[in-house]
RODREN-633186 format. One record per residue (C-alpha): residue in one letter; z negated, x, y negated. Coordinates in steps of 0.25 Angstrom, whole numbers, padded with zeros to 4 digits, always signed. Layout:
BEGIN
AZXY
...
//
This chain:
BEGIN
M-0169-0072-0866
T-0157-0081-0871
S-0142-0079-0867
D-0139-0074-0882
V-0150-0065-0882
R-0146-0059-0868
L-0131-0058-0872
V-0135-0050-0885
R-0144-0040-0877
W-0134-0038-0866
T-0123-0037-0876
A-0131-0027-0884
V-0133-0019-0871
G-0118-0019-0868
V-0114-0014-0883
G-0124-0003-0882
V-0119+0003-0868
A-0106+0001-0873
L-0108+0009-0886
G-0117+0019-0877
V-0104+0022-0868
I-0093+0021-0879
I-0099+0029-0892
P-0102+0042-0884
A-0087+0043-0879
F-0084+0046-0893
L-0095+0055-0896
S-0096+0070-0896
D-0102+0077-0883
F-0114+0081-0892
L-0116+0066-0895
R-0113+0062-0881
T-0125+0072-0877
L-0134+0065-0887
A-0131+0052-0880
A-0134+0057-0867
D-0147+0062-0872
A-0150+0049-0879
A-0147+0041-0866
I-0157+0051-0858
A-0167+0049-0869
G-0165+0034-0868
L-0169+0034-0853
I-0183+0042-0857
V-0185+0030-0868
L-0183+0020-0856
S-0192+0027-0847
L-0203+0023-0858
V-0197+0009-0859
V-0201+0008-0845
L-0215+0013-0846
T-0218+0009-0861
G-0210-0003-0862
L-0213-0010-0848
V-0226-0005-0845
G-0233+0000-0858
Q-0236+0014-0854
I-0233+0025-0864
S-0228+0040-0859
F-0226+0052-0866
C-0220+0061-0855
Q-0207+0053-0852
Y-0201+0067-0854
S-0209+0073-0843
F-0203+0063-0834
A-0188+0067-0840
A-0192+0081-0838
I-0195+0079-0823
G-0181+0073-0821
A-0175+0083-0828
F-0182+0096-0822
T-0181+0090-0808
V-0165+0089-0811
G-0164+0102-0817
S-0172+0110-0806
L-0166+0102-0795
V-0151+0103-0800
A-0151+0116-0807
G-0161+0123-0798
H-0159+0118-0784
H-0144+0113-0786
W-0148+0098-0783
D-0139+0086-0786
F-0142+0080-0799
W-0143+0067-0794
L-0153+0070-0783
A-0161+0079-0793
L-0161+0066-0802
V-0167+0058-0792
V-0178+0068-0789
G-0180+0070-0804
V-0181+0054-0806
V-0191+0052-0795
F-0199+0064-0799
A-0201+0059-0813
A-0204+0045-0808
V-0215+0051-0799
V-0220+0059-0810
G-0220+0046-0818
V-0228+0038-0807
L-0238+0050-0807
V-0240+0048-0821
G-0240+0034-0821
F-0252+0034-0810
V-0260+0043-0819
A-0257+0033-0830
L-0260+0020-0824
R-0274+0018-0831
L-0269+0024-0844
S-0263+0017-0856
G-0261+0020-0871
L-0266+0034-0876
F-0271+0038-0863
L-0257+0036-0856
A-0250+0043-0867
I-0260+0055-0866
L-0257+0055-0851
T-0241+0055-0852
I-0243+0066-0864
G-0252+0074-0853
V-0240+0073-0844
A-0230+0076-0854
L-0237+0089-0858
F-0240+0093-0843
F-0225+0094-0840
D-0223+0101-0853
R-0233+0112-0851
F-0233+0113-0836
V-0222+0107-0828
L-0210+0111-0838
A-0217+0124-0843
A-0210+0137-0838
G-0217+0143-0827
N-0225+0132-0821
W-0214+0124-0813
N-0201+0132-0815
S-0195+0126-0802
F-0194+0113-0810
S-0194+0117-0824
G-0185+0129-0823
G-0195+0138-0830
L-0190+0146-0841
S-0174+0142-0838
S-0169+0127-0839
W-0162+0120-0827
R-0148+0117-0830
P-0145+0106-0821
G-0129+0102-0823
R-0123+0088-0825
P-0120+0079-0812
S-0108+0071-0809
F-0109+0055-0808
F-0102+0049-0797
G-0091+0061-0799
I-0091+0060-0813
G-0096+0073-0820
L-0106+0071-0831
H-0103+0084-0837
G-0098+0078-0850
E-0106+0073-0861
Y-0101+0058-0861
A-0101+0057-0846
F-0116+0062-0846
Y-0119+0053-0858
L-0112+0041-0850
F-0120+0044-0838
A-0134+0046-0845
F-0131+0033-0853
G-0128+0026-0840
V-0142+0031-0834
L-0148+0025-0846
L-0142+0012-0845
A-0145+0011-0830
A-0160+0014-0833
C-0160+0004-0845
L-0155-0007-0835
L-0165-0002-0825
V-0177-0004-0835
W-0170-0017-0840
N-0170-0022-0825
L-0185-0017-0824
R-0189-0024-0837
I-0183-0038-0834
G-0188-0038-0819
K-0200-0039-0813
T-0204-0026-0815
G-0203-0027-0830
R-0212-0039-0830
V-0222-0033-0823
L-0222-0020-0830
R-0223-0028-0844
A-0234-0036-0838
V-0241-0022-0835
R-0238-0018-0849
E-0244-0031-0856
S-0257-0031-0848
E-0260-0022-0836
V-0273-0031-0833
A-0264-0044-0832
A-0254-0037-0824
S-0265-0032-0814
T-0270-0046-0815
V-0257-0053-0808
G-0257-0043-0798
L-0247-0032-0803
N-0248-0018-0798
L-0251-0010-0812
T-0250+0003-0805
A-0237+0001-0797
W-0230-0004-0810
K-0235+0006-0819
L-0231+0018-0809
T-0218+0011-0809
A-0215+0011-0823
F-0220+0026-0825
G-0211+0030-0812
I-0198+0022-0819
S-0201+0028-0832
A-0202+0041-0827
A-0190+0040-0819
L-0181+0036-0830
A-0187+0048-0838
G-0183+0057-0827
V-0169+0052-0826
A-0168+0055-0841
G-0173+0070-0838
A-0162+0072-0828
L-0152+0067-0837
A-0156+0076-0847
A-0156+0088-0838
V-0142+0087-0834
R-0138+0082-0848
V-0143+0095-0855
G-0140+0104-0842
S-0154+0111-0845
V-0168+0106-0842
S-0179+0112-0850
A-0193+0108-0853
G-0192+0107-0868
S-0183+0094-0866
Y-0194+0087-0860
D-0207+0090-0867
F-0218+0081-0872
L-0212+0078-0887
H-0200+0072-0880
S-0209+0062-0873
I-0215+0058-0886
S-0202+0057-0893
I-0197+0048-0882
A-0209+0040-0882
A-0209+0038-0896
I-0195+0034-0896
A-0197+0023-0885
I-0208+0017-0894
V-0200+0017-0907
F-0189+0011-0899
G-0197+0002-0891
A-0201+0004-0877
G-0200-0011-0874
S-0183-0010-0874
I-0175-0004-0865
A-0164-0002-0877
S-0175+0008-0883
A-0170+0018-0873
P-0156+0020-0878
A-0160+0018-0892
G-0172+0028-0890
G-0163+0038-0884
I-0152+0037-0895
F-0163+0038-0906
L-0169+0049-0900
I-0157+0058-0897
F-0147+0055-0908
G-0159+0053-0918
R-0164+0067-0916
E-0149+0072-0917
A-0146+0063-0930
L-0159+0070-0936
I-0153+0084-0933
D-0139+0081-0938
W-0142+0072-0950
T-0155+0080-0956
S-0160+0093-0956
F-0172+0089-0949
S-0177+0094-0936
T-0179+0086-0924
Q-0193+0085-0927
W-0190+0075-0937
F-0185+0067-0926
D-0199+0066-0919
L-0205+0062-0934
I-0194+0051-0935
I-0199+0046-0921
G-0213+0045-0926
A-0210+0038-0939
G-0201+0028-0930
L-0213+0026-0921
I-0222+0024-0932
F-0212+0013-0938
Q-0210+0006-0925
L-0224+0004-0922
V-0227-0003-0936
Y-0213-0011-0937
A-0208-0012-0922
P-0220-0010-0912
D-0212-0012-0900
G-0200-0003-0904
A-0188-0003-0913
V-0178-0008-0902
V-0188-0018-0897
D-0190-0024-0911
V-0174-0024-0913
E-0172-0031-0900
R-0182-0042-0903
R-0177-0044-0917
I-0162-0046-0912
M-0168-0056-0901
R-0176-0064-0911
R-0162-0066-0919
L-0154-0070-0906
R-0165-0079-0901
P-0162-0094-0905
P-0172-0099-0916
V-0182-0109-0909
H-0180-0123-0916
R-0194-0132-0916
P-0193-0147-0919
P-0197-0150-0933
V-0211-0155-0935
N-0214-0168-0943
E-0225-0163-0952
Q-0231-0177-0953
T-0231-0179-0937
A-0237-0166-0936
A-0248-0168-0946
D-0251-0182-0939
E-0252-0174-0925
V-0262-0165-0929
P-0274-0174-0930
A-0270-0181-0917
K-0271-0168-0909
A-0283-0164-0916
G-0289-0177-0912
//
């Protein structure tokens, strides 16, 4: 990467972070709430960037991992009066462990069979784990857990702008973590696994360990998102983490491009503000938003197979790279050299 390209990329990141901090300061509390939801949704998209973008594995149960974080925080904070930060750690570890277990079952699966497996996991959570009457000590039964918002280094997160900044900071920290994974040895190994598992195993890479690591990190990020959502809303209910939410987030990750970290904030913004704009600006119901995502998915697969954000990044980088100047070739000299080479 040339210095000019690197400068443009980091300038874009700096401008994006600055706008993410400044713009919500002038918004209403309602829009700040949506901004916090967008940051949380961005975390779940980022979890698919790790799993799909780095390893090439698909998952339709990311909201099930988010539910683990949310309901763990809800049950421990509201039900057992634990400190939020301790409950957060337990919820994230729990989500990561479940992610590793799912990854262990999925080790020899790919494509359609892996998709079916993750759908089965999502439906298992919908129909059993989170169903009222089955595991009420975790799901809360017919009543929702109501965890309160915590404080961060003595600063209360009860205000909408304060909580948004906290959620935005968590998203930035997670993006930095994934970026470090991507450019380091871990990222190179995971990309090798994605490109060719046979070649990766031939050079001595432990496919089992690396795949389980990716599933664990992905599930942990989704668990963080669920924990934040639990205290942002102040209520944890099963309907917010059903299978359809996982389908929507997977479609958005694919449309924007699971190969780019920038797809996480972009996808979160589109999911939350796009749905709200559809309600406010038109008389359509939110069901039309799913139709828009489906149409966008078809358009993306035809015109930008790697995703909209990835396609835009490539176009920008192509313009920034200096053209390659080749020395002019004398046509007569080239014609004279051809027979010589042939002989």
